[in-house]
C-alpha positions as CSV (number, residue, x, y, z in Angstrom):
1,M,-52.4,-32.5,-27.3
2,D,-53.9,-32.0,-30.7
3,T,-55.4,-28.8,-31.5
4,D,-57.9,-30.1,-33.1
5,I,-59.0,-32.1,-30.1
6,I,-59.0,-28.6,-28.0
7,F,-60.9,-26.7,-30.9
8,A,-63.4,-29.5,-30.7
9,A,-63.8,-29.6,-27.0
10,V,-64.4,-25.9,-26.9
11,C,-66.8,-25.7,-29.6
12,A,-68.5,-28.4,-27.3
13,A,-68.7,-26.8,-24.6
14,A,-69.8,-23.2,-26.0
15,V,-72.5,-25.4,-27.7
16,L,-73.1,-26.8,-24.4
17,I,-73.6,-23.8,-22.6
18,M,-76.1,-22.1,-25.2
19,V,-78.0,-25.0,-25.2
20,L,-78.5,-24.4,-21.4
21,Y,-78.9,-20.7,-21.8
22,Y,-82.0,-21.1,-24.4
23,I,-83.4,-23.7,-22.1
24,R,-83.5,-21.7,-19.1
25,R,-85.2,-18.2,-20.9
26,E,-88.9,-18.0,-20.7
27,R,-89.4,-17.9,-24.4
28,R,-87.0,-20.1,-26.0
29,L,-87.6,-20.7,-29.3
30,R,-87.6,-16.5,-29.7
31,A,-84.2,-16.3,-28.4
32,F,-83.3,-19.2,-29.9
33,L,-84.8,-17.1,-33.2
34,F,-83.5,-14.0,-32.7
35,G,-79.6,-15.4,-31.6
36,S,-79.6,-17.4,-34.9
37,L,-81.1,-14.7,-37.2
38,T,-78.4,-11.9,-35.7
39,G,-75.6,-14.6,-35.9
40,L,-76.5,-15.8,-39.8
41,A,-77.1,-12.1,-40.3
42,A,-73.7,-11.0,-39.3
43,L,-72.1,-13.9,-41.0
44,F,-74.0,-13.0,-44.1
45,I,-73.0,-9.5,-44.5
46,L,-68.8,-10.2,-43.0
47,N,-69.1,-12.7,-46.3
48,R,-70.8,-9.8,-48.6
49,Y,-68.7,-7.1,-47.4
50,G,-65.8,-8.3,-45.8
51,E,-63.3,-8.1,-48.3
52,S,-63.1,-3.7,-47.6
53,F,-62.6,-4.3,-44.3
54,N,-59.8,-7.4,-44.8
55,T,-61.9,-9.7,-42.6
56,W,-63.7,-11.9,-44.9
57,L,-65.3,-14.7,-43.8
58,P,-66.4,-17.9,-45.9
59,L,-69.4,-19.5,-45.5
60,N,-69.0,-23.6,-44.8
61,A,-71.0,-25.5,-42.7
62,M,-68.6,-25.0,-39.5
63,S,-69.2,-21.1,-39.4
64,V,-72.9,-21.4,-40.8
65,C,-73.9,-23.9,-37.9
66,G,-71.7,-21.9,-35.2
67,S,-73.1,-19.0,-35.8
68,T,-76.6,-20.1,-36.1
69,V,-76.2,-22.0,-32.5
70,L,-73.9,-19.5,-30.7
71,G,-75.0,-16.3,-32.8
72,V,-73.3,-13.5,-32.7
73,P,-70.1,-13.6,-30.0
74,F,-69.0,-16.6,-32.5
75,V,-69.0,-14.6,-35.7
76,I,-66.7,-12.3,-33.5
77,F,-64.7,-15.1,-32.6
78,L,-64.1,-16.0,-36.3
79,V,-63.2,-12.7,-36.6
80,I,-60.4,-11.9,-34.1
81,L,-58.8,-15.3,-34.9
82,K,-58.7,-14.3,-38.6
83,I,-57.2,-11.1,-37.8
84,V,-54.3,-12.8,-35.2
């Protein structure tokens, strides 16, 4: 199997899990906004100051959309992938 297909399937599953999580929350909008803002903040901080820690992450469509939907765990996952 092609790795791009596996990666896309894992990302789709993660997005589905997060959408289900946000739907089941009592305050859906607040939970989504908090997760999105913290994820984007973590991504922008690593983009701005990551060079000093050798964990610089580029701002592209995938990283911004992923950190918006999935939050800080996505940014941590990107850092782990960058290190390995």
